[in-house]
N, CA, C and O atoms as a Tinker XYZ file with bonds, in Angstrom:
   416  protein
     1  N    -33.550000   25.404000  -28.335000    73     2
     2  CA   -32.440000   24.534000  -28.106000    64     1     3
     3  C    -32.543000   23.293000  -28.989000    63     2     4     5
     4  O    -33.627000   22.830000  -29.345000    81     3
     5  N    -31.387000   22.792000  -29.315000    73     3     6
     6  CA   -31.341000   21.585000  -30.120000    64     5     7
     7  C    -31.565000   20.369000  -29.222000    63     6     8     9
     8  O    -31.241000   20.379000  -28.035000    81     7
     9  N    -32.107000   19.365000  -29.800000    73     7    10
    10  CA   -32.258000   18.097000  -29.096000    64     9    11
    11  C    -30.996000   17.269000  -29.387000    63    10    12    13
    12  O    -30.821000   16.791000  -30.508000    81    11
    13  N    -30.117000   17.095000  -28.391000    73    11    14
    14  CA   -28.828000   16.416000  -28.585000    64    13    15
    15  C    -28.964000   14.959000  -28.168000    63    14    16    17
    16  O    -29.457000   14.659000  -27.081000    81    15
    17  N    -28.536000   14.082000  -29.014000    73    15    18
    18  CA   -28.543000   12.660000  -28.710000    64    17    19
    19  C    -27.113000   12.141000  -28.793000    63    18    20    21
    20  O    -26.332000   12.581000  -29.637000    81    19
    21  N    -26.774000   11.191000  -27.903000    73    19    22
    22  CA   -25.460000   10.573000  -27.946000    64    21    23
    23  C    -24.407000   11.373000  -27.203000    63    22    24    25
    24  O    -24.705000   12.324000  -26.480000    81    23
    25  N    -23.149000   10.952000  -27.407000    73    23    26
    26  CA   -22.018000   11.578000  -26.724000    64    25    27
    27  C    -21.389000   12.638000  -27.616000    63    26    28    29
    28  O    -21.417000   12.551000  -28.843000    81    27
    29  N    -20.836000   13.613000  -26.974000    73    27    30
    30  CA   -20.047000   14.595000  -27.712000    64    29    31
    31  C    -18.690000   13.986000  -28.015000    63    30    32    33
    32  O    -18.245000   13.080000  -27.309000    81    31
    33  N    -18.047000   14.455000  -29.024000    73    31    34
    34  CA   -16.742000   13.920000  -29.423000    64    33    35
    35  C    -15.725000   14.056000  -28.297000    63    34    36    37
    36  O    -14.921000   13.149000  -28.083000    81    35
    37  N    -15.746000   15.164000  -27.580000    73    35    38
    38  CA   -14.791000   15.381000  -26.483000    64    37    39
    39  C    -15.038000   14.380000  -25.359000    63    38    40    41
    40  O    -14.087000   13.839000  -24.796000    81    39
    41  N    -16.276000   14.132000  -25.033000    73    39    42
    42  CA   -16.588000   13.151000  -23.987000    64    41    43
    43  C    -16.142000   11.759000  -24.369000    63    42    44    45
    44  O    -15.630000   11.012000  -23.535000    81    43
    45  N    -16.335000   11.406000  -25.633000    73    43    46
    46  CA   -15.907000   10.099000  -26.116000    64    45    47
    47  C    -14.388000    9.964000  -26.073000    63    46    48    49
    48  O    -13.877000    8.926000  -25.651000    81    47
    49  N    -13.662000   10.989000  -26.500000    73    47    50
    50  CA   -12.194000   10.958000  -26.444000    64    49    51
    51  C    -11.696000   10.880000  -25.006000    63    50    52    53
    52  O    -10.726000   10.178000  -24.719000    81    51
    53  N    -12.351000   11.593000  -24.111000    73    51    54
    54  CA   -11.966000   11.555000  -22.699000    64    53    55
    55  C    -12.166000   10.152000  -22.123000    63    54    56    57
    56  O    -11.305000    9.649000  -21.402000    81    55
    57  N    -13.284000    9.530000  -22.435000    73    55    58
    58  CA   -13.546000    8.175000  -21.945000    64    57    59
    59  C    -12.525000    7.182000  -22.502000    63    58    60    61
    60  O    -12.030000    6.327000  -21.767000    81    59
    61  N    -12.210000    7.288000  -23.790000    73    59    62
    62  CA   -11.221000    6.388000  -24.393000    64    61    63
    63  C     -9.829000    6.599000  -23.808000    63    62    64    65
    64  O     -9.088000    5.634000  -23.618000    81    63
    65  N     -9.465000    7.837000  -23.522000    73    63    66
    66  CA    -8.141000    8.088000  -22.938000    64    65    67
    67  C     -8.065000    7.533000  -21.519000    63    66    68    69
    68  O     -7.019000    7.021000  -21.119000    81    67
    69  N     -9.139000    7.622000  -20.757000    73    67    70
    70  CA    -9.141000    7.056000  -19.401000    64    69    71
    71  C     -9.033000    5.534000  -19.470000    63    70    72    73
    72  O     -8.285000    4.934000  -18.698000    81    71
    73  N     -9.766000    4.909000  -20.377000    73    71    74
    74  CA    -9.679000    3.451000  -20.535000    64    73    75
    75  C     -8.264000    3.041000  -20.953000    63    74    76    77
    76  O     -7.727000    2.059000  -20.441000    81    75
    77  N     -7.663000    3.787000  -21.874000    73    75    78
    78  CA    -6.292000    3.489000  -22.297000    64    77    79
    79  C     -5.297000    3.629000  -21.164000    63    78    80    81
    80  O     -4.392000    2.806000  -21.026000    81    79
    81  N     -5.453000    4.665000  -20.351000    73    79    82
    82  CA    -4.560000    4.876000  -19.217000    64    81    83
    83  C     -4.688000    3.748000  -18.201000    63    82    84    85
    84  O     -3.684000    3.244000  -17.697000    81    83
    85  N     -5.916000    3.354000  -17.904000    73    83    86
    86  CA    -6.124000    2.246000  -16.964000    64    85    87
    87  C     -5.564000    0.932000  -17.513000    63    86    88    89
    88  O     -5.046000    0.112000  -16.755000    81    87
    89  N     -5.667000    0.736000  -18.812000    73    87    90
    90  CA    -5.102000   -0.460000  -19.436000    64    89    91
    91  C     -3.584000   -0.472000  -19.310000    63    90    92    93
    92  O     -2.998000   -1.505000  -18.987000    81    91
    93  N     -2.946000    0.657000  -19.560000    73    91    94
    94  CA    -1.487000    0.736000  -19.417000    64    93    95
    95  C     -1.047000    0.456000  -17.987000    63    94    96    97
    96  O     -0.085000   -0.277000  -17.758000    81    95
    97  N     -1.750000    1.040000  -17.032000    73    95    98
    98  CA    -1.402000    0.813000  -15.624000    64    97    99
    99  C     -1.571000   -0.664000  -15.277000    63    98   100   101
   100  O     -0.722000   -1.249000  -14.605000    81    99
   101  N     -2.665000   -1.262000  -15.737000    73    99   102
   102  CA    -2.896000   -2.684000  -15.472000    64   101   103
   103  C     -1.832000   -3.574000  -16.078000    63   102   104   105
   104  O     -1.387000   -4.532000  -15.445000    81   103
   105  N     -1.417000   -3.265000  -17.308000    73   103   106
   106  CA    -0.372000   -4.064000  -17.951000    64   105   107
   107  C      0.966000   -3.929000  -17.238000    63   106   108   109
   108  O      1.703000   -4.906000  -17.106000    81   107
   109  N      1.278000   -2.737000  -16.785000    73   107   110
   110  CA     2.547000   -2.553000  -16.056000    64   109   111
   111  C      2.543000   -3.338000  -14.753000    63   110   112   113
   112  O      3.541000   -3.967000  -14.401000    81   111
   113  N      1.442000   -3.305000  -14.047000    73   111   114
   114  CA     1.348000   -4.054000  -12.787000    64   113   115
   115  C      1.445000   -5.546000  -13.063000    63   114   116   117
   116  O      2.155000   -6.260000  -12.356000    81   115
   117  N      0.744000   -6.023000  -14.075000    73   115   118
   118  CA     0.776000   -7.445000  -14.416000    64   117   119
   119  C      2.177000   -7.884000  -14.827000    63   118   120   121
   120  O      2.662000   -8.912000  -14.354000    81   119
   121  N      2.829000   -7.129000  -15.693000    73   119   122
   122  CA     4.187000   -7.470000  -16.124000    64   121   123
   123  C      5.168000   -7.386000  -14.971000    63   122   124   125
   124  O      6.104000   -8.182000  -14.895000    81   123
   125  N      4.968000   -6.437000  -14.075000    73   123   126
   126  CA     5.834000   -6.331000  -12.902000    64   125   127
   127  C      5.715000   -7.552000  -12.021000    63   126   128   129
   128  O      6.716000   -8.030000  -11.488000    81   127
   129  N      4.492000   -8.073000  -11.853000    73   127   130
   130  CA     4.292000   -9.288000  -11.065000    64   129   131
   131  C      4.983000  -10.475000  -11.713000    63   130   132   133
   132  O      5.581000  -11.299000  -11.021000    81   131
   133  N      4.907000  -10.572000  -13.032000    73   131   134
   134  CA     5.553000  -11.673000  -13.728000    64   133   135
   135  C      7.064000  -11.620000  -13.540000    63   134   136   137
   136  O      7.697000  -12.658000  -13.346000    81   135
   137  N      7.648000  -10.429000  -13.593000    73   135   138
   138  CA     9.091000  -10.292000  -13.412000    64   137   139
   139  C      9.490000  -10.623000  -11.987000    63   138   140   141
   140  O     10.539000  -11.230000  -11.770000    81   139
   141  N      8.683000  -10.240000  -11.011000    73   139   142
   142  CA     8.987000  -10.541000   -9.613000    64   141   143
   143  C      8.950000  -12.038000   -9.383000    63   142   144   145
   144  O      9.796000  -12.571000   -8.665000    81   143
   145  N      7.977000  -12.738000   -9.982000    73   143   146
   146  CA     7.912000  -14.191000   -9.820000    64   145   147
   147  C      9.156000  -14.847000  -10.394000    63   146   148   149
   148  O      9.698000  -15.771000   -9.788000    81   147
   149  N      9.616000  -14.391000  -11.541000    73   147   150
   150  CA    10.833000  -14.930000  -12.123000    64   149   151
   151  C     12.040000  -14.651000  -11.250000    63   150   152   153
   152  O     12.927000  -15.496000  -11.127000    81   151
   153  N     12.083000  -13.472000  -10.642000    73   151   154
   154  CA    13.177000  -13.114000   -9.745000    64   153   155
   155  C     13.149000  -13.985000   -8.505000    63   154   156   157
   156  O     14.200000  -14.405000   -8.021000    81   155
   157  N     11.956000  -14.264000   -7.982000    73   155   158
   158  CA    11.840000  -15.102000   -6.793000    64   157   159
   159  C     12.366000  -16.507000   -7.047000    63   158   160   161
   160  O     12.961000  -17.113000   -6.156000    81   159
   161  N     12.158000  -17.030000   -8.243000    73   159   162
   162  CA    12.663000  -18.357000   -8.574000    64   161   163
   163  C     14.181000  -18.353000   -8.558000    63   162   164   165
   164  O     14.801000  -19.284000   -8.043000    81   163
   165  N     14.779000  -17.321000   -9.113000    73   163   166
   166  CA    16.241000  -17.219000   -9.132000    64   165   167
   167  C     16.779000  -17.093000   -7.714000    63   166   168   169
   168  O     17.767000  -17.738000   -7.363000    81   167
   169  N     16.135000  -16.269000   -6.900000    73   167   170
   170  CA    16.578000  -16.090000   -5.516000    64   169   171
   171  C     16.442000  -17.390000   -4.747000    63   170   172   173
   172  O     17.317000  -17.728000   -3.949000    81   171
   173  N     15.352000  -18.133000   -4.972000    73   171   174
   174  CA    15.144000  -19.402000   -4.287000    64   173   175
   175  C     16.218000  -20.411000   -4.667000    63   174   176   177
   176  O     16.729000  -21.124000   -3.804000    81   175
   177  N     16.564000  -20.478000   -5.939000    73   175   178
   178  CA    17.615000  -21.396000   -6.378000    64   177   179
   179  C     18.965000  -21.019000   -5.768000    63   178   180   181
   180  O     19.728000  -21.895000   -5.361000    81   179
   181  N     19.261000  -19.728000   -5.703000    73   179   182
   182  CA    20.512000  -19.296000   -5.080000    64   181   183
   183  C     20.528000  -19.648000   -3.600000    63   182   184   185
   184  O     21.560000  -20.058000   -3.070000    81   183
   185  N     19.394000  -19.491000   -2.931000    73   183   186
   186  CA    19.313000  -19.830000   -1.508000    64   185   187
   187  C     19.528000  -21.323000   -1.298000    63   186   188   189
   188  O     20.207000  -21.726000   -0.354000    81   187
   189  N     18.953000  -22.147000   -2.175000    73   187   190
   190  CA    19.163000  -23.594000   -2.068000    64   189   191
   191  C     20.640000  -23.932000   -2.235000    63   190   192   193
   192  O     21.174000  -24.767000   -1.505000    81   191
   193  N     21.298000  -23.289000   -3.188000    73   191   194
   194  CA    22.721000  -23.543000   -3.396000    64   193   195
   195  C     23.544000  -23.141000   -2.182000    63   194   196   197
   196  O     24.501000  -23.828000   -1.825000    81   195
   197  N     23.183000  -22.039000   -1.547000    73   195   198
   198  CA    23.898000  -21.597000   -0.346000    64   197   199
   199  C     23.713000  -22.606000    0.778000    63   198   200   201
   200  O     24.662000  -22.911000    1.501000    81   199
   201  N     22.488000  -23.131000    0.934000    73   199   202
   202  CA    22.230000  -24.117000    1.987000    64   201   203
   203  C     23.019000  -25.392000    1.741000    63   202   204   205
   204  O     23.608000  -25.950000    2.667000    81   203
   205  N     23.033000  -25.855000    0.494000    73   203   206
   206  CA    23.789000  -27.066000    0.174000    64   205   207
   207  C     25.270000  -26.854000    0.451000    63   206   208   209
   208  O     25.929000  -27.730000    1.010000    81   207
   209  N     25.791000  -25.708000    0.070000    73   207   210
   210  CA    27.207000  -25.407000    0.308000    64   209   211
   211  C     27.509000  -25.370000    1.808000    63   210   212   213
   212  O     28.536000  -25.883000    2.252000    81   211
   213  N     26.619000  -24.766000    2.575000    73   211   214
   214  CA    26.816000  -24.718000    4.028000    64   213   215
   215  C     26.759000  -26.117000    4.625000    63   214   216   217
   216  O     27.538000  -26.439000    5.523000    81   215
   217  N     25.839000  -26.957000    4.135000    73   215   218
   218  CA    25.757000  -28.335000    4.619000    64   217   219
   219  C     27.055000  -29.088000    4.355000    63   218   220   221
   220  O     27.570000  -29.788000    5.228000    81   219
   221  N     27.571000  -28.936000    3.152000    73   219   222
   222  CA    28.813000  -29.631000    2.795000    64   221   223
   223  C     29.966000  -29.155000    3.672000    63   222   224   225
   224  O     30.769000  -29.963000    4.138000    81   223
   225  N     30.048000  -27.857000    3.894000    73   223   226
   226  CA    31.123000  -27.333000    4.739000    64   225   227
   227  C     30.984000  -27.826000    6.174000    63   226   228   229
   228  O     31.986000  -28.151000    6.812000    81   227
   229  N     29.756000  -27.886000    6.693000    73   227   230
   230  CA    29.545000  -28.406000    8.047000    64   229   231
   231  C     29.938000  -29.867000    8.148000    63   230   232   233
   232  O     30.615000  -30.275000    9.092000    81   231
   233  N     29.510000  -30.654000    7.171000    73   231   234
   234  CA    29.864000  -32.075000    7.183000    64   233   235
   235  C     31.371000  -32.249000    7.118000    63   234   236   237
   236  O     31.945000  -33.043000    7.863000    81   235
   237  N     32.002000  -31.510000    6.233000    73   235   238
   238  CA    33.447000  -31.643000    6.063000    64   237   239
   239  C     34.192000  -31.311000    7.349000    63   238   240   241
   240  O     35.072000  -32.060000    7.771000    81   239
   241  N     33.844000  -30.201000    7.967000    73   239   242
   242  CA    34.567000  -29.817000    9.179000    64   241   243
   243  C     34.288000  -30.770000   10.331000    63   242   244   245
   244  O     35.196000  -31.092000   11.097000    81   243
   245  N     33.045000  -31.227000   10.466000    73   243   246
   246  CA    32.735000  -32.147000   11.561000    64   245   247
   247  C     33.369000  -33.514000   11.354000    63   246   248   249
   248  O     33.870000  -34.117000   12.304000    81   247
   249  N     33.352000  -34.006000   10.126000    73   247   250
   250  CA    33.967000  -35.307000    9.865000    64   249   251
   251  C     35.477000  -35.228000   10.036000    63   250   252   253
   252  O     36.085000  -36.156000   10.568000    81   251
   253  N     36.089000  -34.141000    9.596000    73   251   254
   254  CA    37.535000  -33.997000    9.798000    64   253   255
   255  C     37.874000  -33.973000   11.285000    63   254   256   257
   256  O     38.873000  -34.550000   11.714000    81   255
   257  N     37.035000  -33.302000   12.060000    73   255   258
   258  CA    37.283000  -33.269000   13.501000    64   257   259
   259  C     37.134000  -34.655000   14.111000    63   258   260   261
   260  O     37.915000  -35.034000   14.984000    81   259
   261  N     36.145000  -35.412000   13.663000    73   259   262
   262  CA    35.950000  -36.761000   14.185000    64   261   263
   263  C     37.037000  -37.716000   13.709000    63   262   264   265
   264  O     37.458000  -38.597000   14.458000    81   263
   265  N     37.492000  -37.550000   12.477000    73   263   266
   266  CA    38.523000  -38.445000   11.950000    64   265   267
   267  C     39.838000  -38.303000   12.695000    63   266   268   269
   268  O     40.603000  -39.262000   12.798000    81   267
   269  N     40.100000  -37.139000   13.204000    73   267   270
   270  CA    41.341000  -36.976000   13.949000    64   269   271
   271  C     41.287000  -37.717000   15.277000    63   270   272   273
   272  O     42.324000  -38.081000   15.831000    81   271
   273  N     40.078000  -37.942000   15.791000    73   271   274
   274  CA    39.937000  -38.620000   17.077000    64   273   275
   275  C     39.784000  -40.129000   16.931000    63   274   276   277
   276  O     40.429000  -40.884000   17.657000    81   275
   277  N     38.942000  -40.581000   16.006000    73   275   278
   278  CA    38.643000  -42.017000   15.906000    64   277   279
   279  C     37.972000  -42.314000   14.579000    63   278   280   281
   280  O     37.714000  -41.415000   13.779000    81   279
   281  N     37.693000  -43.597000   14.358000    73   279   282
   282  CA    36.936000  -44.001000   13.176000    64   281   283
   283  C     35.456000  -43.674000   13.380000    63   282   284   285
   284  O     34.956000  -43.668000   14.505000    81   283
   285  N     34.773000  -43.404000   12.274000    73   283   286
   286  CA    33.353000  -43.048000   12.340000    64   285   287
   287  C     32.512000  -44.236000   11.879000    63   286   288   289
   288  O     32.748000  -44.797000   10.809000    81   287
   289  N     31.527000  -44.613000   12.698000    73   287   290
   290  CA    30.552000  -45.605000   12.254000    64   289   291
   291  C     29.234000  -44.894000   11.938000    63   290   292   293
   292  O     29.158000  -43.666000   11.983000    81   291
   293  N     28.213000  -45.663000   11.624000    73   291   294
   294  CA    26.939000  -45.064000   11.210000    64   293   295
   295  C     26.312000  -44.242000   12.330000    63   294   296   297
   296  O     25.784000  -43.160000   12.076000    81   295
   297  N     26.361000  -44.731000   13.544000    73   295   298
   298  CA    25.786000  -43.985000   14.669000    64   297   299
   299  C     26.509000  -42.652000   14.873000    63   298   300   301
   300  O     25.882000  -41.638000   15.178000    81   299
   301  N     27.824000  -42.666000   14.702000    73   299   302
   302  CA    28.578000  -41.413000   14.823000    64   301   303
   303  C     28.182000  -40.426000   13.719000    63   302   304   305
   304  O     28.072000  -39.225000   13.963000    81   303
   305  N     27.970000  -40.942000   12.506000    73   303   306
   306  CA    27.575000  -40.072000   11.399000    64   305   307
   307  C     26.212000  -39.436000   11.665000    63   306   308   309
   308  O     26.006000  -38.259000   11.369000    81   307
   309  N     25.275000  -40.217000   12.227000    73   307   310
   310  CA    23.957000  -39.672000   12.569000    64   309   311
   311  C     24.104000  -38.611000   13.652000    63   310   312   313
   312  O     23.464000  -37.562000   13.592000    81   311
   313  N     24.942000  -38.884000   14.634000    73   311   314
   314  CA    25.166000  -37.921000   15.716000    64   313   315
   315  C     25.756000  -36.614000   15.171000    63   314   316   317
   316  O     25.346000  -35.523000   15.567000    81   315
   317  N     26.712000  -36.742000   14.268000    73   315   318
   318  CA    27.320000  -35.550000   13.662000    64   317   319
   319  C     26.267000  -34.759000   12.883000    63   318   320   321
   320  O     26.204000  -33.534000   12.988000    81   319
   321  N     25.442000  -35.462000   12.101000    73   319   322
   322  CA    24.418000  -34.788000   11.303000    64   321   323
   323  C     23.395000  -34.085000   12.190000    63   322   324   325
   324  O     22.939000  -32.989000   11.862000    81   323
   325  N     23.031000  -34.713000   13.320000    73   323   326
   326  CA    22.071000  -34.081000   14.226000    64   325   327
   327  C     22.649000  -32.810000   14.828000    63   326   328   329
   328  O     21.932000  -31.823000   14.988000    81   327
   329  N     23.911000  -32.819000   15.158000    73   327   330
   330  CA    24.543000  -31.639000   15.749000    64   329   331
   331  C     24.862000  -30.560000   14.717000    63   330   332   333
   332  O     25.002000  -29.389000   15.070000    81   331
   333  N     24.979000  -30.946000   13.442000    73   331   334
   334  CA    25.322000  -29.971000   12.408000    64   333   335
   335  C     24.114000  -29.177000   11.936000    63   334   336   337
   336  O     24.277000  -28.108000   11.347000    81   335
   337  N     22.914000  -29.669000   12.178000    73   335   338
   338  CA    21.721000  -28.975000   11.713000    64   337   339
   339  C     21.600000  -28.997000   10.203000    63   338   340   341
   340  O     21.262000  -27.984000    9.592000    81   339
   341  N     21.874000  -30.144000    9.594000    73   339   342
   342  CA    21.825000  -30.252000    8.141000    64   341   343
   343  C     20.383000  -30.208000    7.655000    63   342   344   345
   344  O     19.468000  -30.679000    8.330000    81   343
   345  N     20.202000  -29.637000    6.480000    73   343   346
   346  CA    18.867000  -29.413000    5.936000    64   345   347
   347  C     18.901000  -29.605000    4.435000    63   346   348   349
   348  O     19.757000  -29.039000    3.756000    81   347
   349  N     17.980000  -30.395000    3.908000    73   347   350
   350  CA    17.883000  -30.598000    2.467000    64   349   351
   351  C     16.908000  -29.575000    1.907000    63   350   352   353
   352  O     15.705000  -29.701000    2.137000    81   351
   353  N     17.380000  -28.563000    1.180000    73   351   354
   354  CA    16.492000  -27.495000    0.719000    64   353   355
   355  C     15.565000  -27.910000   -0.413000    63   354   356   357
   356  O     14.617000  -27.189000   -0.724000    81   355
   357  N     15.817000  -29.055000   -1.036000    73   355   358
   358  CA    15.010000  -29.453000   -2.179000    64   357   359
   359  C     13.705000  -30.108000   -1.762000    63   358   360   361
   360  O     12.685000  -29.931000   -2.429000    81   359
   361  N     13.718000  -30.865000   -0.667000    73   359   362
   362  CA    12.470000  -31.446000   -0.190000    64   361   363
   363  C     12.148000  -30.995000    1.235000    63   362   364   365
   364  O     11.222000  -31.519000    1.854000    81   363
   365  N     12.891000  -30.044000    1.752000    73   363   366
   366  CA    12.662000  -29.408000    3.046000    64   365   367
   367  C     12.611000  -30.424000    4.185000    63   366   368   369
   368  O     11.708000  -30.394000    5.021000    81   367
   369  N     13.589000  -31.317000    4.204000    73   367   370
   370  CA    13.686000  -32.331000    5.245000    64   369   371
   371  C     14.983000  -32.109000    6.004000    63   370   372   373
   372  O     16.032000  -31.849000    5.413000    81   371
   373  N     14.894000  -32.215000    7.314000    73   371   374
   374  CA    16.099000  -32.125000    8.132000    64   373   375
   375  C     16.827000  -33.459000    8.019000    63   374   376   377
   376  O     16.233000  -34.521000    8.206000    81   375
   377  N     18.108000  -33.392000    7.715000    73   375   378
   378  CA    18.895000  -34.604000    7.464000    64   377   379
   379  C     19.574000  -35.052000    8.752000    63   378   380   381
   380  O     20.772000  -34.842000    8.944000    81   379
   381  N     18.789000  -35.675000    9.634000    73   379   382
   382  CA    19.371000  -36.067000   10.915000    64   381   383
   383  C     18.961000  -37.471000   11.336000    63   382   384   385
   384  O     18.953000  -37.774000   12.529000    81   383
   385  N     18.623000  -38.328000   10.391000    73   383   386
   386  CA    18.258000  -39.699000   10.727000    64   385   387
   387  C     19.189000  -40.661000   10.011000    63   386   388   389
   388  O     19.924000  -40.277000    9.102000    81   387
   389  N     19.146000  -41.908000   10.432000    73   387   390
   390  CA    20.073000  -42.895000    9.886000    64   389   391
   391  C     19.769000  -43.257000    8.438000    63   390   392   393
   392  O     20.616000  -43.846000    7.766000    81   391
   393  N     18.573000  -42.917000    7.936000    73   391   394
   394  CA    18.261000  -43.228000    6.541000    64   393   395
   395  C     19.163000  -42.474000    5.568000    63   394   396   397
   396  O     19.301000  -42.873000    4.412000    81   395
   397  N     19.765000  -41.408000    6.021000    73   395   398
   398  CA    20.613000  -40.601000    5.145000    64   397   399
   399  C     21.995000  -41.211000    4.955000    63   398   400   401
   400  O     22.762000  -40.746000    4.112000    81   399
   401  N     22.321000  -42.230000    5.716000    73   399   402
   402  CA    23.677000  -42.771000    5.689000    64   401   403
   403  C     23.650000  -44.240000    5.285000    63   402   404   405
   404  O     22.728000  -44.965000    5.658000    81   403
   405  N     24.641000  -44.684000    4.532000    73   403   406
   406  CA    24.658000  -46.084000    4.093000    64   405   407
   407  C     24.939000  -47.027000    5.256000    63   406   408   409
   408  O     25.489000  -46.637000    6.286000    81   407
   409  N     24.543000  -48.275000    5.054000    73   407   410
   410  CA    24.836000  -49.304000    6.061000    64   409   411
   411  C     26.342000  -49.543000    6.111000    63   410   412   413
   412  O     27.040000  -49.371000    5.111000    81   411
   413  N     26.832000  -49.935000    7.269000    73   411   414
   414  CA    28.274000  -50.226000    7.407000    64   413   415
   415  C     28.641000  -51.490000    6.684000    63   414   416
   416  O     29.805000  -51.889000    6.690000    81   415
């Protein structure tokens, strides 16, 4: 028998093909994660816009309802905001205190 040293060509090609396959799978997973993160940012921005739009619609309808009854002062505006469940999506603060409204 011959004394064989090293790898056979077929074994070397098999090892390289397995490494290449694992590299491709890893790159696809990594790129997929990057695309999902970008998608999440877009979805988050759309959600913030929806919240702002809902806040504006709530304020508008509540203020119109109050205006038909009487004049609104600062305390009334705070009361309306507390009942409307307003939320600032940019800093995640509930907008229900008097700091959100100007002085009379």
